[in-house]
C-alpha positions as CSV (number, residue, x, y, z in Angstrom):
1,X,0.0,0.0,0.0
2,X,1.3,3.5,-0.9
3,X,2.1,5.4,2.3
4,X,3.5,8.6,0.6
5,X,2.9,10.5,-2.6
6,X,5.5,13.0,-3.9
7,X,5.0,15.7,-6.5
8,X,8.2,16.7,-8.2
9,X,8.3,19.9,-10.2
10,X,11.5,19.6,-12.3
11,X,13.0,22.7,-13.9
12,X,16.1,24.1,-15.6
13,X,17.1,26.1,-12.5
14,X,15.6,24.2,-9.5
15,X,13.4,21.3,-8.6
16,X,10.7,21.3,-5.9
17,X,9.5,18.3,-4.0
18,X,6.3,18.0,-1.9
19,X,5.3,14.8,-0.1
20,X,2.0,14.0,1.4
21,X,0.8,11.0,3.5
22,X,-2.2,8.7,2.9
23,X,-4.5,11.3,4.5
24,X,-3.2,14.1,2.3
25,X,-1.2,15.8,5.0
26,X,2.1,17.4,4.0
27,X,5.0,15.5,5.4
28,X,7.9,17.0,3.6
29,X,9.1,19.7,1.3
30,X,12.4,20.3,-0.3
31,X,14.1,22.3,-3.1
32,X,17.0,20.9,-5.1
33,X,19.1,21.7,-8.2
34,X,18.1,21.6,-11.9
35,X,16.7,18.5,-13.5
36,X,16.5,19.2,-17.2
37,X,18.0,15.9,-18.5
38,X,18.9,17.4,-21.9
39,X,20.8,20.3,-20.3
40,X,22.2,18.7,-17.1
41,X,22.5,15.0,-18.0
42,X,20.6,12.1,-16.6
43,X,23.2,11.4,-13.9
44,X,22.7,14.9,-12.5
45,X,18.9,14.4,-12.6
46,X,19.2,11.1,-10.7
47,X,21.4,12.7,-8.1
48,X,19.0,15.6,-7.5
49,X,16.0,13.2,-7.4
50,X,17.7,10.9,-4.9
51,X,18.6,13.8,-2.6
52,X,15.2,15.4,-2.8
53,X,13.2,12.2,-2.4
54,X,15.3,11.3,0.6
55,X,14.7,14.7,2.2
56,X,10.9,14.5,1.9
57,X,10.4,10.8,2.8
58,X,12.3,10.7,6.1
59,X,10.5,8.2,8.3
60,X,8.3,6.8,5.6
61,X,8.2,3.0,6.0
62,X,5.7,2.0,3.3
63,X,5.7,2.4,-0.5
64,X,6.4,5.8,-2.1
65,X,4.8,6.9,-5.3
66,X,6.0,10.0,-7.2
67,X,5.1,12.0,-10.3
68,X,8.0,13.7,-11.8
69,X,7.0,16.8,-13.9
70,X,10.0,16.6,-16.1
71,X,11.0,19.6,-18.2
72,X,10.2,19.0,-21.9
73,X,9.1,15.4,-21.3
74,X,7.5,14.1,-24.5
75,X,9.0,16.6,-26.8
76,X,11.7,14.1,-27.9
77,X,10.0,10.8,-27.3
78,X,13.0,8.4,-27.8
79,X,15.4,10.5,-25.8
80,X,12.8,11.1,-23.0
81,X,11.9,7.4,-22.9
82,X,15.6,6.5,-22.5
83,X,16.1,9.1,-19.8
84,X,12.9,7.9,-17.9
85,X,14.1,4.3,-18.1
86,X,17.5,5.2,-16.6
87,X,15.9,7.3,-13.9
88,X,13.4,4.5,-13.0
89,X,16.2,1.9,-12.8
90,X,18.2,4.2,-10.6
91,X,15.3,4.7,-8.2
92,X,13.8,1.1,-7.9
93,X,12.2,1.8,-4.5
94,X,10.0,4.6,-5.9
95,X,6.8,3.9,-8.0
96,X,7.7,6.7,-10.5
97,X,5.5,8.3,-13.1
98,X,6.7,10.9,-15.6
99,X,4.7,13.8,-17.1
100,X,5.5,17.0,-18.9
101,X,6.0,19.8,-16.3
102,X,3.5,22.0,-18.2
103,X,0.8,19.3,-17.8
104,X,1.6,19.2,-14.0
105,X,1.4,23.0,-13.7
106,X,-2.0,23.0,-15.5
107,X,-3.4,20.1,-13.4
108,X,-2.3,21.7,-10.2
109,X,-3.3,25.3,-10.9
110,X,-6.7,24.5,-12.5
111,X,-7.6,21.2,-10.8
112,X,-7.9,19.6,-14.3
113,X,-10.4,22.2,-15.5
114,X,-10.1,24.2,-18.7
115,X,-8.2,27.4,-18.2
116,X,-4.9,29.2,-18.8
117,X,-1.6,28.4,-17.0
118,X,1.1,31.0,-17.3
119,X,4.6,29.5,-17.2
120,X,7.5,31.8,-16.2
121,X,10.4,29.4,-15.5
122,X,13.9,29.2,-16.9
123,X,12.8,27.7,-20.2
124,X,9.8,30.0,-20.7
């Protein structure tokens, strides 16, 4: 059973992590370095994810699931799939899902409803 869910907002300048427990209570929050795999390399992304996930899941004994809003994910399907596979293999204890960071911003800001989401990050 999943005990902890982590939202990861990856970016070209920083990456934010937010963890909640099964009741939806915030249990951890952290900010790490950049995680744009085409700019920083997959090894850098893995290192930032490991550090951030460790910081927000201290004390979690059950399964951890995370959604990584990965910068530009899906824009280069073969390269992104290869990066996602490497990241997943490097983090075998995390049930990891990948999404484009823009989709995550829209979903979080508008609760999946139609609307406009203004992006003002490094890559914007």
